[in-house]
Every structure is written in structure tokens, then in C-alpha cells.
C-alpha positions as CSV (number, residue, x, y, z in Angstrom):
1,M,-70.1,-59.2,46.2
2,L,-67.2,-60.3,48.3
3,P,-64.0,-61.6,46.6
4,H,-63.2,-65.3,46.8
5,P,-61.1,-66.1,50.0
6,G,-58.1,-67.0,47.9
7,R,-58.4,-63.9,45.7
8,A,-59.0,-61.8,48.8
9,A,-55.8,-63.1,50.3
10,V,-53.9,-62.0,47.2
11,G,-55.5,-58.6,47.5
12,V,-54.4,-58.3,51.2
13,L,-50.9,-59.4,50.2
14,C,-50.7,-56.7,47.5
15,I,-51.8,-54.0,49.9
16,L,-49.3,-55.1,52.5
17,V,-46.5,-55.2,49.9
18,S,-47.5,-51.7,48.9
19,A,-47.5,-50.4,52.5
20,T,-44.2,-52.1,53.1
21,C,-42.6,-50.5,50.1
22,Y,-43.9,-47.0,51.0
23,G,-42.9,-47.6,54.6
24,A,-39.4,-48.4,53.6
25,M,-38.9,-45.2,51.7
26,P,-37.5,-43.1,54.7
27,I,-35.1,-46.0,55.4
28,F,-33.8,-45.9,51.8
29,A,-33.5,-42.1,52.1
30,E,-31.5,-42.4,55.3
31,F,-29.0,-44.8,53.6
32,A,-28.7,-42.5,50.6
33,Y,-27.9,-39.6,52.9
34,R,-25.3,-41.6,54.8
35,H,-23.6,-42.4,51.5
36,G,-23.1,-38.9,50.2
37,A,-26.4,-37.9,48.7
38,D,-28.3,-34.8,49.8
39,V,-32.1,-34.2,49.8
40,R,-32.3,-32.7,46.3
41,A,-30.2,-35.5,44.8
42,V,-32.4,-38.2,46.2
43,L,-35.6,-36.5,45.1
44,L,-34.3,-35.8,41.6
45,I,-33.4,-39.5,41.2
46,R,-36.7,-40.6,42.7
47,F,-39.0,-38.5,40.6
48,A,-37.0,-38.8,37.4
49,V,-36.6,-42.6,37.5
50,A,-40.2,-43.2,38.7
51,G,-41.6,-40.8,36.1
52,I,-39.8,-42.5,33.3
53,V,-40.7,-46.0,34.4
54,L,-44.4,-45.1,35.0
55,A,-44.5,-43.4,31.5
56,I,-43.3,-46.7,30.0
57,L,-45.9,-48.5,32.0
58,M,-48.6,-46.2,30.7
59,R,-47.5,-46.9,27.1
60,A,-47.4,-50.6,27.7
61,T,-51.0,-50.6,29.1
62,S,-52.3,-48.0,26.5
63,A,-53.3,-45.7,29.3
64,A,-54.6,-42.3,28.3
65,W,-52.6,-39.2,29.1
66,P,-54.6,-36.3,30.7
67,R,-55.3,-33.4,28.5
68,G,-56.2,-29.7,28.7
69,R,-57.0,-28.3,32.1
70,D,-56.4,-31.6,34.0
71,L,-52.9,-31.9,32.4
72,R,-52.0,-28.3,33.3
73,L,-53.3,-28.7,36.9
74,L,-51.3,-32.0,37.3
75,I,-48.1,-30.3,36.1
76,V,-48.6,-27.5,38.7
77,M,-49.4,-30.1,41.4
78,G,-46.2,-31.9,40.6
79,A,-44.0,-28.8,40.1
80,V,-45.3,-26.9,43.2
81,G,-47.4,-29.1,45.5
82,Y,-45.3,-32.3,45.4
83,V,-42.0,-30.5,45.2
84,G,-42.9,-28.6,48.4
85,Q,-44.3,-31.7,50.1
86,S,-41.4,-34.0,49.2
87,F,-38.8,-31.5,50.1
88,T,-40.2,-30.8,53.6
89,Y,-40.6,-34.6,54.3
90,F,-37.1,-35.6,53.0
91,S,-35.6,-32.6,54.8
92,A,-37.3,-33.6,58.0
93,L,-35.6,-37.0,57.7
94,T,-32.2,-35.3,58.0
95,L,-33.2,-33.7,61.3
96,I,-35.4,-36.2,63.2
97,P,-35.7,-40.0,63.3
98,A,-37.4,-41.6,60.3
99,G,-40.1,-43.2,62.4
100,L,-41.0,-39.9,64.0
101,A,-41.2,-38.1,60.6
102,S,-43.4,-40.8,59.2
103,V,-45.9,-40.8,62.0
104,L,-46.2,-37.0,62.0
105,Y,-46.7,-37.1,58.2
106,Y,-49.4,-39.6,58.7
107,T,-51.6,-37.1,60.6
108,Y,-52.7,-35.9,57.1
109,P,-55.9,-38.1,57.1
110,A,-57.2,-36.1,60.1
111,L,-56.4,-32.9,58.4
112,V,-58.1,-34.1,55.2
113,A,-61.2,-35.0,57.3
114,I,-61.3,-31.5,58.8
115,C,-60.9,-29.8,55.4
116,A,-63.5,-32.0,53.8
117,A,-66.0,-31.2,56.5
118,A,-65.3,-27.5,56.2
119,A,-65.6,-27.6,52.4
120,A,-69.0,-29.3,52.8
121,R,-70.0,-26.8,55.5
122,R,-70.9,-29.6,57.9
123,L,-69.5,-30.9,61.2
124,P,-67.4,-34.1,61.0
125,S,-69.2,-37.4,61.9
126,G,-68.8,-38.6,65.5
127,V,-66.2,-41.2,64.5
128,T,-64.2,-38.7,62.5
129,A,-64.3,-36.1,65.3
130,L,-63.2,-38.7,67.8
131,S,-60.4,-39.8,65.5
132,I,-59.2,-36.2,65.0
133,G,-59.1,-35.8,68.8
134,I,-57.2,-39.1,69.2
135,A,-54.7,-38.0,66.5
136,T,-54.2,-34.6,68.2
137,V,-53.4,-36.4,71.5
138,G,-51.1,-38.8,69.7
139,V,-49.1,-35.9,68.1
140,A,-48.8,-34.2,71.5
141,L,-47.4,-37.4,73.0
142,V,-45.0,-38.1,70.1
143,T,-43.6,-34.6,69.8
144,G,-43.2,-33.3,73.3
145,P,-41.1,-32.7,75.1
146,Q,-38.4,-32.9,72.4
147,P,-34.9,-31.5,72.3
148,A,-34.7,-28.0,70.7
149,S,-32.7,-29.5,67.9
150,D,-35.7,-31.6,66.8
151,A,-38.1,-28.6,66.6
152,G,-37.2,-27.9,63.0
153,G,-37.6,-31.5,61.8
154,I,-41.0,-31.7,63.6
155,A,-42.1,-28.5,62.0
156,L,-41.1,-29.8,58.6
157,A,-42.9,-33.1,59.0
158,L,-46.1,-31.4,60.0
159,A,-45.7,-28.9,57.2
160,D,-45.4,-31.9,54.9
161,A,-48.8,-33.2,56.2
162,V,-50.4,-29.8,55.6
163,I,-49.1,-29.4,52.1
164,Y,-50.1,-33.0,51.2
165,T,-53.6,-32.3,52.6
166,G,-53.8,-29.4,50.1
167,C,-52.8,-31.6,47.2
168,I,-55.4,-34.2,48.2
169,M,-58.2,-31.6,48.4
170,V,-57.4,-30.0,45.1
171,G,-56.9,-33.3,43.3
172,S,-60.0,-34.9,44.7
173,R,-62.2,-32.0,43.4
174,V,-60.9,-31.5,39.9
175,L,-59.2,-34.7,38.8
176,S,-61.9,-37.3,39.1
177,S,-61.8,-38.0,35.4
178,T,-58.1,-38.8,35.3
179,S,-56.7,-42.3,36.1
180,P,-54.5,-42.7,39.1
181,L,-51.6,-44.0,37.0
182,A,-51.7,-41.0,34.6
183,T,-52.0,-38.7,37.6
184,T,-49.0,-40.2,39.3
185,T,-46.9,-40.2,36.1
186,V,-47.5,-36.6,35.3
187,V,-47.0,-35.4,38.9
188,C,-43.6,-37.3,39.1
189,L,-42.5,-35.9,35.7
190,G,-43.5,-32.4,36.8
191,A,-41.6,-32.6,40.0
192,A,-38.6,-34.1,38.2
193,V,-38.4,-31.1,35.9
194,V,-38.2,-28.8,38.8
195,Y,-35.6,-30.8,40.6
196,G,-33.7,-31.2,37.4
197,A,-33.7,-27.4,36.8
198,A,-32.5,-26.8,40.3
199,A,-29.7,-29.3,39.8
200,L,-28.6,-27.4,36.7
201,A,-28.5,-24.2,38.6
202,D,-26.9,-25.6,41.7
203,P,-25.6,-29.2,41.4
204,P,-26.7,-31.4,44.3
205,S,-24.5,-33.9,46.1
206,L,-25.0,-37.2,44.4
207,P,-24.5,-40.6,46.1
208,A,-20.8,-41.3,46.7
209,D,-20.9,-45.1,46.2
210,A,-23.0,-48.0,44.9
211,I,-24.9,-48.3,48.2
212,G,-26.0,-44.7,48.0
213,W,-27.1,-45.1,44.4
214,L,-29.0,-48.3,45.2
215,A,-30.8,-46.6,48.1
216,A,-31.8,-43.6,46.0
217,L,-33.0,-45.8,43.1
218,A,-35.0,-47.9,45.6
219,T,-37.0,-44.8,46.5
220,A,-38.1,-44.7,42.9
221,L,-38.4,-48.3,41.9
222,I,-39.5,-49.9,45.2
223,S,-41.2,-47.1,47.1
224,T,-42.9,-45.6,44.1
225,V,-43.3,-47.9,41.1
226,V,-43.7,-51.3,42.9
227,A,-45.7,-49.6,45.7
228,I,-48.2,-48.0,43.3
229,T,-48.6,-51.1,41.1
230,A,-49.2,-53.4,44.2
231,F,-51.7,-50.9,45.6
232,F,-53.7,-50.8,42.4
233,A,-53.7,-54.6,42.2
234,G,-55.0,-55.0,45.7
235,L,-57.5,-52.1,45.3
236,R,-59.2,-53.9,42.4
237,I,-59.7,-57.0,44.4
238,L,-60.6,-55.6,47.8
239,G,-62.2,-52.2,47.1
240,P,-61.3,-48.9,48.7
241,A,-62.4,-49.4,52.4
242,P,-60.3,-52.5,53.2
243,S,-57.4,-51.2,51.1
244,A,-57.3,-47.9,52.9
245,G,-57.6,-49.7,56.3
246,L,-54.7,-52.1,55.5
247,S,-52.6,-49.3,54.2
248,T,-52.5,-47.7,57.6
249,V,-49.8,-50.2,58.6
250,E,-47.3,-48.0,56.7
251,P,-46.2,-45.8,59.6
252,V,-46.0,-48.9,61.8
253,I,-43.7,-50.5,59.2
254,T,-41.5,-47.4,59.1
255,V,-41.2,-47.4,62.8
256,L,-40.3,-51.1,63.0
257,L,-37.8,-50.8,60.2
258,A,-36.3,-47.7,61.8
259,L,-35.9,-49.7,65.1
260,A,-34.4,-52.7,63.4
261,V,-32.3,-51.2,60.6
262,L,-31.4,-47.7,61.8
263,G,-31.3,-48.4,65.6
264,E,-33.8,-45.7,66.4
265,R,-35.4,-45.7,69.8
266,F,-38.7,-44.3,71.2
267,T,-39.9,-43.7,74.7
268,W,-43.0,-45.5,76.0
269,V,-44.9,-42.2,75.8
270,Q,-43.9,-41.8,72.1
271,A,-44.9,-45.4,71.5
272,A,-48.3,-44.6,73.0
273,G,-48.7,-41.6,70.7
274,I,-47.7,-43.6,67.7
275,G,-50.4,-46.1,68.6
276,L,-53.0,-43.4,68.9
277,I,-52.2,-41.9,65.6
278,C,-52.4,-45.3,63.9
279,V,-55.8,-45.9,65.5
280,S,-57.0,-42.5,64.3
281,V,-55.8,-43.1,60.8
282,T,-57.3,-46.5,60.6
283,A,-60.7,-45.3,61.8
284,I,-60.8,-42.4,59.3
285,A,-59.6,-44.6,56.4
286,V,-62.1,-47.3,57.0
287,T,-65.2,-45.2,57.7
288,G,-64.3,-42.8,54.9
289,G,-63.7,-45.6,52.4
290,R,-66.9,-47.5,53.4
291,R,-69.0,-44.5,52.3
292,A,-67.4,-44.6,48.9
293,A,-67.2,-48.4,48.6
294,P,-70.4,-49.3,46.6
295,A,-69.7,-47.1,43.6
296,A,-66.0,-47.6,43.7
297,R,-66.3,-51.4,43.9
298,A,-68.6,-51.4,40.9
299,A,-66.1,-49.3,39.0
300,T,-63.4,-51.9,39.7
301,E,-65.2,-55.0,38.6
302,P,-64.9,-56.4,35.1
303,P,-65.4,-55.5,32.4
304,S,-64.5,-51.9,32.9
305,R,-61.5,-52.4,35.3
306,Q,-61.4,-48.6,35.8
307,V,-60.4,-46.8,39.0
308,H,-62.6,-43.8,39.7
309,S,-62.4,-40.8,42.0
310,S,-63.1,-42.4,45.4
311,E,-60.0,-44.6,44.9
312,E,-57.9,-41.8,43.4
313,T,-58.1,-39.7,46.5
314,K,-56.3,-42.4,48.3
315,E,-53.5,-42.9,45.8
316,D,-53.2,-39.9,43.5
317,A,-51.8,-37.7,46.2
318,R,-50.2,-40.6,48.0
319,D,-47.3,-40.7,45.7
320,R,-45.4,-38.8,48.3
321,A,-42.0,-38.0,48.3
């Protein structure tokens, strides 16, 4: 059953707000760096503040905390997977333009599609295979030729996509019984503990002024808490396929914000590559979400109002840093 047009419009707005919040995260990070913060400081602030706020939200909504094996796995995912993923991405932002880092990171849907096909011991569908090819061409256009000084940042951004793919594959297989909110909360807190311990051993460079602190806090409150809340709200109205498709505007938003706010510039060849990657991601998201849509939509309708595994794959691991 399709949502009422007015309700559907609200769902679309929620997903676009979520994508905008996520897309703005590299911009916030850049401002924090410019005002004295280093990578570890921004990530400590982001995960600690987001983890605490999400824990409060869990308590307010009486959400159940994961237990046993799921809890242990989530802690490991946060302390290892998301620390590695977030550190590579935010380090890439110090070396290459935010728009370029975001687009390279967003090759992960193609990597997930390849891994999912390999795990199932089957060839990807025609649409998926074509999308993977398009994404590959897009990456080639975006990344080359680049100055030698950009090679490290490009490698970090692509490593981020690879690590994130691993987190998604692990999470989608073993965490289907855990709610996305609980998953995100535990992962954030696990990562915060690691960055906190690192800060005690070697204090990071904290923001030097109010602008730096506001930018760092924005990565937690706007690009994590608001982004997640808005995505879940839109997901419950629209279902996974439209939500996943709409969310692919995120790298476009990052590129546009980088152009407008940071003054970044791209060649026409890079712009063509960005467009190809966005087309690839949209195709994979929509076709993959459509296969899961019937069961997931039933799970999101009243009275249960629960979000199950087909939707978790999109958001659980998507709390990127």
C-alpha cells in the first residue's frame, strides 16, 4: 500500500534532510580542522557526543539494548571497524577535497554488491554488474590523473570504502535481530572508548575557538543524531527502496557544499566521473532495496513499527565517521 501523497512528501523531506546532514559532515570536519582540531579530536567529540545523545534517546523510547553475542560483536565493530573506517575517511579529508573524498567513499555500494554476490556464490544481476562497471569508470575519471600529493588521500578514501563494506557484510549477517538505533548507539560508544583511550595516551589537538567546537559538535548532533533520526522517520513512511534511492543524493550534496562553502573546484572529467558514480549508486540502491521492500514495508507498518534487517543494512553501518 502506497503512502498518502502528503505523508509521502513528509517521508521524502525526512530522507533529504538526512542526506543533507550526512553530506554536510565533511564540511563540518574541514571547518574544525581549520580552527585547530585534528582528526582524533573531531572523531572523539563526534562519537562521544553522539553515543551519549543516542543512549538518552534509547532510554526515552524504551529501546532494548543488545545482549550477549550481538552486544560483543557490536562493541568490536565500533572499536575496530568503525574506528578504522572513520579514521581513514577523516584523514582523507585532510589530504584531498571533501567532495572527492565523499564520492570515492560512496563506491562502497558497488563493493557490497560484489561481496554479496560472492558470498551467495552467484553472479551479480545484469543491472548490478552494469552499475559496478559504471562505478569503476567513474572512479577512474575522478581520480586520475591526480597530483602525487593527492595519492595518499585517494588511497585512504578508497580504504574507507573497503572497511565500510566489511562492516556492512558482517553486520547484515549477524545483527538482523538488533534494532538500528541500538546498533548505532553501541557502535558509537565503542568507537568513543577507543578514541578516548587514545586521547589519554596522546592528547589530541582540540578546537582552538568556538567555531571549531561548533563544527566538531555538528558532526555529532547534525551529521549523526539528526541524520539518523530523520532517516528512520522517512524509512517508516517510504520503505527501503525509495529511501535508499533518495539517500544517494548525499555525495552530490557534499560536492555542492564543497563548491559553495569551501571553494573546491572540479574538472569536467571529474564531474562526469562523479555523475557516473551517483548513477551507479542509485541503481544499486533502488534495485537492491526493491527486492527487500515487501517484507521490510510490512515490518514498518503499524502496529509493530519495527525496523528489520533489510533496512538495517542501509543504516546500521551507515553511521560513518
